[in-house]
C-alpha positions in Angstrom: 64.3 -46.5 -30.3 63.4 -46.5 -33.8 59.9 -44.8 -34.0 57.4 -46.6 -36.0 55.2 -44.9 -39.1 52.3 -47.5 -40.4 52.5 -45.0 -43.2 55.9 -45.8 -44.2 56.7 -48.6 -42.6 55.7 -52.4 -42.9 54.1 -53.8 -39.9 56.1 -54.4 -36.7 55.4 -56.6 -33.2 57.2 -56.3 -30.0 59.2 -59.3 -29.5 58.7 -59.4 -25.8 55.1 -58.4 -25.5 52.1 -58.0 -28.1 52.0 -54.3 -28.5 52.6 -53.6 -32.3 52.0 -50.7 -34.7 48.5 -50.0 -34.3 50.1 -47.9 -31.5 51.1 -44.9 -34.1 53.8 -43.9 -31.1 55.2 -47.3 -30.8 58.7 -47.2 -30.9 61.3 -50.2 -30.7 64.7 -50.7 -29.6 67.7 -52.3 -31.6 66.5 -55.6 -30.2 62.7 -55.3 -31.7 61.5 -54.6 -28.1 58.9 -51.9 -28.0 58.8 -48.5 -25.5 56.0 -49.9 -23.3 58.2 -53.0 -22.6 60.9 -50.7 -21.4 58.6 -48.2 -19.4 57.0 -51.3 -17.4 60.8 -52.2 -16.5 61.5 -48.9 -15.1 58.3 -48.1 -13.4 58.5 -51.6 -11.8 61.8 -50.5 -10.3 60.9 -47.6 -9.1 57.4 -47.4 -8.1 56.4 -51.2 -7.4 57.5 -53.1 -3.6 56.8 -56.7 -3.7 58.0 -59.4 -1.0 59.5 -58.0 2.1 60.0 -54.6 0.9 56.3 -54.5 0.0 55.0 -55.4 3.3 57.1 -53.0 5.2 55.5 -50.1 2.9 51.9 -51.2 2.9 52.4 -51.6 6.8 53.7 -48.1 6.7 50.8 -46.7 4.6 48.2 -48.6 6.8 49.5 -46.8 10.0 49.6 -43.4 8.4 45.8 -44.2 7.4 44.8 -45.1 10.6 46.8 -41.9 12.4 45.0 -39.7 9.6 41.4 -41.2 10.5 41.5 -41.7 14.2 38.6 -39.3 14.7 36.8 -40.4 11.6 34.1 -43.0 11.4 35.8 -44.1 8.2 39.6 -43.8 7.4 39.7 -44.2 3.8 37.8 -44.4 0.5 37.8 -47.3 -2.2 35.9 -47.2 -5.5 34.0 -50.8 -6.0 33.3 -51.6 -9.9 32.6 -55.4 -9.3 35.8 -56.2 -11.2 38.9 -58.0 -9.8 40.9 -55.3 -9.0 38.6 -53.1 -7.1 37.2 -56.2 -5.5 40.6 -57.2 -4.3 41.4 -53.8 -3.2 38.4 -54.2 -0.8 39.8 -57.5 0.4 43.0 -56.1 1.6 41.9 -52.9 3.0 39.8 -55.0 5.5 42.3 -57.7 6.0 44.6 -54.5 6.9 42.2 -53.7 9.4 41.4 -50.4 8.1 37.8 -48.6 7.8 36.8 -48.4 4.1 34.0 -46.3 2.6 33.0 -48.0 -0.5 31.7 -45.8 -3.6 30.3 -46.8 -6.7 29.1 -45.2 -9.8 26.1 -46.7 -11.5 26.4 -44.9 -15.1 23.2 -47.3 -16.1 25.4 -50.0 -17.6 26.2 -52.3 -15.1 25.9 -55.9 -15.8 23.7 -58.4 -13.5 26.8 -59.9 -12.4 28.6 -56.9 -11.5 25.9 -55.7 -9.1 26.0 -59.2 -7.7 29.4 -59.4 -7.1 29.4 -55.8 -5.8 26.4 -57.0 -3.2 28.4 -60.3 -2.5 31.7 -58.6 -1.6 30.7 -55.9 0.7 28.0 -57.7 2.5 30.9 -60.5 3.6 33.6 -57.7 4.4 30.7 -55.5 6.0 31.9 -52.4 4.0 29.2 -49.9 3.7 28.3 -48.6 0.4 27.4 -45.2 -1.3 26.1 -45.4 -4.9 25.9 -42.7 -6.8 23.2 -43.0 -9.9 23.9 -40.5 -12.6 21.4 -38.7 -13.9 20.8 -40.6 -17.5 19.5 -37.9 -19.8 22.7 -36.1 -19.1 24.9 -38.8 -19.2 23.6 -40.4 -22.1 24.2 -37.2 -23.8 27.9 -37.1 -22.8 28.5 -40.5 -24.2 26.4 -39.7 -27.5 28.8 -36.5 -27.7 32.2 -38.6 -27.3 30.8 -41.2 -30.1 30.1 -38.2 -32.3 33.4 -36.4 -31.7 34.9 -39.9 -33.2 37.7 -40.1 -30.6 38.8 -43.7 -29.3 38.0 -42.6 -25.6 34.4 -42.8 -25.3 34.6 -44.2 -21.8 36.3 -41.4 -20.6 32.9 -40.0 -19.1 32.6 -42.6 -16.6 36.3 -43.0 -15.8 36.4 -39.0 -15.1 33.0 -39.2 -13.1 34.5 -42.0 -11.0 37.4 -40.6 -9.5 35.8 -37.1 -9.4 33.5 -38.7 -7.2 35.6 -40.8 -5.0 37.8 -37.2 -4.6 34.5 -35.3 -3.5 33.0 -37.9 -1.0 36.6 -38.0 0.6 36.2 -34.3 0.9 32.8 -34.4 2.4 33.4 -36.6 5.0 37.2 -35.1 5.8 39.1 -38.3 4.9 42.4 -37.9 3.5 43.1 -41.5 1.9 41.5 -43.1 -1.4 42.9 -46.2 -2.5 42.7 -47.3 -6.2 42.8 -50.9 -8.0 45.1 -48.9 -10.6 48.4 -51.0 -10.5 51.8 -51.3 -12.5 51.5 -54.9 -13.0 48.8 -55.3 -15.1 48.2 -51.5 -16.5 51.6 -50.1 -18.2 51.0 -51.3 -21.7 48.6 -48.1 -22.5 49.2 -46.0 -25.5 48.6 -42.5 -25.3 47.0 -42.3 -28.7 44.4 -45.1 -27.7 43.0 -43.0 -25.0 43.8 -39.8 -23.1 42.6 -36.7 -21.3 40.6 -38.7 -18.6 41.3 -36.2 -16.0 40.8 -33.2 -18.6 37.7 -31.2 -17.7 38.2 -29.0 -20.5 38.3 -31.4 -23.1 35.2 -33.4 -21.9 33.2 -30.1 -21.7 34.6 -28.6 -25.1 33.4 -32.4 -27.0 29.9 -32.0 -25.2 29.4 -28.1 -26.0 30.4 -29.0 -29.5 28.0 -32.5 -29.8 26.0 -32.3 -26.9 22.1 -31.1 -26.5 21.2 -31.6 -22.7 22.9 -29.1 -19.8 25.1 -30.6 -17.4 24.1 -29.9 -14.1 24.9 -33.1 -11.8 27.9 -34.9 -13.8 30.7 -35.4 -10.8 33.5 -33.6 -12.5 36.9 -31.6 -11.4 38.5 -29.0 -12.8 41.7 -27.9 -12.9 41.9 -25.8 -9.5 39.6 -28.7 -7.9 42.6 -31.1 -9.0 45.0 -29.2 -7.8 43.4 -28.8 -4.5 42.9 -32.2 -4.3 46.4 -33.3 -5.0 47.6 -31.1 -2.0 45.3 -32.1 0.2 44.1 -35.9 -0.5 46.5 -38.8 -0.8 45.8 -41.5 -3.8 47.2 -44.5 -3.3 47.6 -47.4 -5.7 47.8 -50.1 -3.0 47.9 -53.0 -5.3 51.9 -51.9 -6.0 52.6 -52.8 -2.2 51.4 -56.3 -2.7 52.6 -59.2 -4.6 49.4 -58.8 -6.9 48.7 -61.8 -9.3 45.7 -61.4 -11.1 44.7 -65.1 -11.5 45.5 -65.5 -7.7 43.5 -62.6 -6.7 40.6 -64.0 -9.1 40.8 -67.6 -7.5 40.8 -65.9 -4.1 37.5 -64.0 -4.7 36.1 -66.7 -6.1 36.7 -68.8 -3.1 36.1 -66.2 -0.4 33.8 -63.6 -1.6 31.6 -66.0 -4.4 33.0 -63.5 -6.7 32.3 -64.3 -10.7 35.0 -63.4 -13.4 33.5 -61.7 -16.5 35.7 -62.9 -18.8 37.4 -59.7 -20.1 39.3 -56.5 -18.5 36.2 -53.7 -17.3 33.4 -56.2 -19.0 31.5 -55.2 -16.0 29.8 -52.7 -17.8 28.0 -53.5 -21.0 28.8 -50.3 -22.5 32.9 -50.8 -22.2 32.3 -54.3 -23.1 30.9 -53.2 -26.6 33.3 -50.2 -27.1 36.4 -52.0 -26.1 35.3 -55.1 -28.1 33.3 -54.0 -31.0 33.8 -50.5 -32.0 37.4 -49.7 -31.3 38.6 -52.7 -33.0 36.4 -52.3 -36.1 36.5 -48.3 -36.3 39.9 -47.5 -35.1 41.8 -50.7 -35.3 42.9 -50.9 -31.5 42.3 -54.0 -29.8 42.6 -53.5 -25.8 43.3 -57.0 -25.7 46.9 -56.3 -26.7 47.7 -54.0 -23.9 46.1 -55.7 -21.2 47.9 -59.2 -22.3 51.2 -57.3 -22.8 51.2 -55.9 -18.9 50.6 -59.6 -18.0 53.2 -61.1 -20.3 55.7 -58.6 -18.5 54.6 -59.5 -15.2 54.9 -63.4 -16.2 51.0 -64.1 -15.5 50.6 -65.4 -19.3 53.3 -66.2 -22.0 53.4 -64.6 -25.2 51.9 -67.7 -27.1 49.1 -67.6 -24.8 48.4 -63.9 -25.8 49.1 -64.4 -29.6 46.6 -67.1 -29.5 43.9 -65.5 -27.7 44.3 -62.4 -30.3 43.4 -64.9 -33.1 39.9 -65.0 -31.7 37.1 -62.7 -31.6 37.5 -60.0 -28.4 34.3 -61.6 -27.2 31.5 -64.1 -28.6 30.0 -63.0 -31.5 26.5 -63.3 -30.7 26.8 -61.5 -27.4 28.4 -58.5 -29.6 25.1 -58.6 -31.3 22.9 -58.7 -28.2 25.2 -55.7 -27.0 25.0 -53.9 -30.1 20.9 -54.1 -30.1 21.0 -53.3 -26.3 23.5 -50.4 -26.5 21.5 -48.7 -29.5 18.3 -49.0 -27.7 19.8 -47.4 -24.5 21.0 -44.4 -26.7 18.1 -44.1 -28.7 20.3 -44.6 -32.0 18.9 -46.3 -35.0 21.1 -48.5 -37.1 21.8 -46.1 -39.9 22.8 -43.3 -37.3 25.2 -45.7 -35.6 26.6 -46.6 -38.8 27.3 -43.0 -39.5 29.1 -42.7 -36.2 31.5 -45.6 -37.1 32.1 -44.0 -40.6 32.8 -40.7 -39.2 36.6 -39.7 -39.7 38.9 -40.5 -36.8 40.0 -38.0 -34.4 41.9 -37.8 -31.5 42.4 -35.8 -28.4 44.4 -33.1 -30.0 41.9 -32.2 -32.1 39.6 -30.7 -29.4 40.4 -28.0 -26.8 42.0 -29.5 -23.5 43.9 -28.8 -20.7 47.0 -31.0 -22.8 46.6 -28.7 -25.7 46.8 -25.4 -23.7 49.9 -26.7 -21.4 51.5 -29.1 -23.0 51.8 -27.6 -26.9 52.6 -24.3 -25.2 56.4 -23.4 -26.6 57.1 -22.4 -23.0 56.1 -25.5 -21.2 58.2 -27.4 -23.8 61.2 -25.5 -23.3 60.6 -26.3 -19.3 59.7 -29.6 -20.0 63.3 -30.3 -22.0 65.1 -28.6 -19.3 63.4 -30.7 -16.5 64.4 -33.8 -18.2 67.8 -33.0 -18.9 68.3 -32.0 -15.2 66.8 -35.2 -14.1 68.9 -37.1 -16.5 72.3 -35.1 -14.9 71.0 -35.9 -11.6 70.8 -39.7 -12.4 74.6 -39.5 -13.6 76.1 -38.0 -10.2 
């Protein structure tokens, strides 16, 4: 690979997908294909199971879940956001004969369509829902802290809380399996520079300690020790990696059978996420999340590169809706136009500018030596 450096080299875009040098860590091979595409190929080969192989693996997983949960009212936990991935998980879980308990985090930013989708879906599938409503003053303060930290990952407060909540509910109800909508086919081209630290409570806490003003008392979170315990006692399964998951087909099925409605963008069931990804990220950081989403869909064969390039010529979402979202977000966060512009003009920072587990461990010289040995050992074993 030849690593790109925006300060020294001209702009470059992958010849296979649409990832480009707005990812500061991107690297290209001699054919102009980026590292994300090669990672996609490797992960799909090692961890994705389609066709008959996927059916066998899925049947085995389903049987294990039923055995582990035979004495419980529910045998698995699923998260529901109203988006296509989590909605399709709910559908296939019920089709597989499992007894899911659905969890939803209401962070105050649900669109009306998201609420409607969740209600329609779970009613038709007869799935019980636990809805956790965040304490707004705490959560708003945490979101504001991330905006003031000036890092490109201000959705982390939601992402961390959702995973933590699902794990906590599973523990309380003695459920061993958590099934997620994460999947390799549509979520592999994700630059670390654009967003990282979702599971890093030290990182989240350090940002809030520096920029927050409200004490955190009820926010669902998971520290390092708890994470290790959860990983040892719970099974987290990305169940869409065991089916032939095609997003457009999943949308069509959900629309026909569940009266589900599309949002027009990945994670746009949240007004804040829509505004952050479609307005703040492109303007402040030059990051267009559509490149990541479209690139995975190109590699999975769901869209062509030409279709993705055409989409990228247009605004992330309608300008009039951007204006409405801007007014709504500023009002809800109690920000004036001047305060928001100050945030937009702050120097850009990254995950590595704040205390974190990653900084404590991954940048430690001993860890780097151990990781280097691990990689060489794995490479040697593969050659045997």
